[in-house]
N, C-alpha and C positions, 0 to 999 in steps of 0.2 A: 561740328557740322549741324548739330541740333539747333543751335542759335540761328543759322542761316535758314533752316527749314521753318522754324517758328516765325522768323521775320517775314518771309514771303507768304507763309500760310496766313499770318495775321493781316498782312497787307492786302492779300486777296479777299479775305473776309470783309475788311473795312471798305474796300472798293466795290464790293458786290460781285466779285468773280467767283465762280464755282470751284476754281482750282488755281494754284500758284503758277501753272504753266502759261497763263496769260502774260506774265511779265517777261517770259522768254521771247514771245512774239512781239511784245511792246518794245523791248530793247532792239531786236532785229529791225523792226519797222522804223524806229527813231534814227537808227544809223544808216538805213538803206532806202527809206521812203518807199516801201513796197505797197503801201495802202494809201488810197486817195478817195475823196468823196466821189460817189457815182460808179465806183468799180463793181465788177462782177467777180465773185470769188467762189471756189469750191474748197471745202475743208474736208479732206478724207481722213476718216478715223477721228471724228470730232468729239467723241465722248470724253469727258463729261460736259464740255461745251464752253470752256473759258475762252478758247480761241474764237469761237462763234461770237461770244459776247464782245470781245475786243474788236473784232473785224466789223461787226454790226455798227458799233459806235463810230469807227473810223470812216466807213463808207457812206454813212448817213442814209437818209430816206430815199435818195435817188439810186442807191446801190442795191445789190442783192448778194447774199451769201447763202450757199447751199451746203449743208452739213450732211455727211454720210457716215453711218456707223452701224455695226452689228448690234450694239447695245442701245436700248431705247433711252432717249434723253428725258431727264426729269425737269429740264429747263424750260421756262415759258419762252415762246418764240416771239421776237419783235416782228413788226410788219415787213422788215427787209430780210427776214430769215426764212429758210425752208429747210426741212429735215427729211431725209430718206433713211428708213430703218432697213439697211441692206449690207450684205457683204460686198466689198469692192469688186469681187469677181462676178457677182450676180447682179450688179447694178445695171439698170436699163438706161443706157446712155441717151436713148431717144427721148426719154422723159426730161433729162437735163437739157438736151438741145432745144426742147420746147420753151424752156425758161430763158435760155440764151444759147445761140448756136456755138459760140466760142467765148471762153472766159478770160479775164485779164490776169488772174492769179490762181494757181492751184497749189494748195499747201497741205502738208501732212505732218502731224505730230504722232503718227502711229508707232507703236512699239510691239514687237512680237511677244508671245508668252515666253518668258525666260526660263532657262534650264539651270543657270548658274555656271554653265560651261561657256567661257567667253567666245571661243571660235564658233560654236553652234549658234549662240545668240546673235553674233555678228552676221553669220550667214542668213539667218532668218530675217534679220533686219534688212539686209541687202535685197532679199527676195521681195519684201514689202515695197522697198524703193522701186524695184522693177515694175511692180504693179502700178505704182503711182505714175511712173514715167510712161507706161503704156496708156494710162488714162489721159495723160497730158497730150499724147500724140493725137487723140481724138477730140479733146475738149479745150485745149489751150490755144489761144490765138497767137499768130506770129507777132513777135514783139512782147509777148506776155512773159510772166515770171513764174518760177516754181521754187517752193521752199519745202525741203524734205528733211525729216529727222532720220539719222542713221547711227548705228552703233559703230564705233571705231573698231577696225579689224582688217583682216587681209584684203577684203573686197572694197574697202573704202576708196583706195586709189583708182581702182577699176571704175567705180561709180563716178568719181570726179572726171576721169578721162572721157567716159561716155557722155557726160553732161557738157563737157567742153566742145564736143562735136555739135551739140544741139543748141547751145546758148552762147551768146557773145561773151558774157562774163560769168565765171563760176567762183563763188566764195565759200570758204569754210568758216563757220561761225560757232563759237562756244560762248553762249550768253553767261553773264555773271550770275544770273539767277539759277543756272544749272548747277547742280551739286558738283563739287570738285571731284568726288570719287566716281561720278557718273561717266560712262563711256559714250554717252550721247553727244552728237555733234550735228549741226544743221548745215545743209548744203543749199546755197541759194543760186539758182540759175536765172540770170537776167537777160532778157531780150531773146526769146526763142527765135531761132533762125530757120529759114527755108533751106532744107538740105536735100 
């Protein structure tokens, strides 16, 4: 597994990404075309910023990506990036709505602080996903998409079923760049519906 880690770490460094996680998003995007020039995107839990970097390049100068995280970014921001140093629960959505009333994509690579107890960690991950989906209710346009990282566990199917009510298509995705032993999986909700 160290070889895989070293490969993606070195690849990230060579391409100027601050973390290897950019390749997870790149793979998902290449297979599902979730990012296009001119899009508006919110990246919840954006630290250290590799998703912001990738999104910024894909959406171009006409697009906007807003990152939110409790940890301060050390990343220089491009003209099409904005960052809010905030907990997702304390985020002032009115400020985001001034940037764009509704966004095309809301994504999250957030992970909870882990305990090493799989059930507890999966429950914490599910709770984060619920916060992301609550934000989507207020900020995601109808027809928009949501990409969320979640830990596999008892609540995974519940999350998928919940998203199937809100989105036309729901996909489970395990990117190649995700470590084999990792319990993370991504859920992509395509085309938010009026319910």
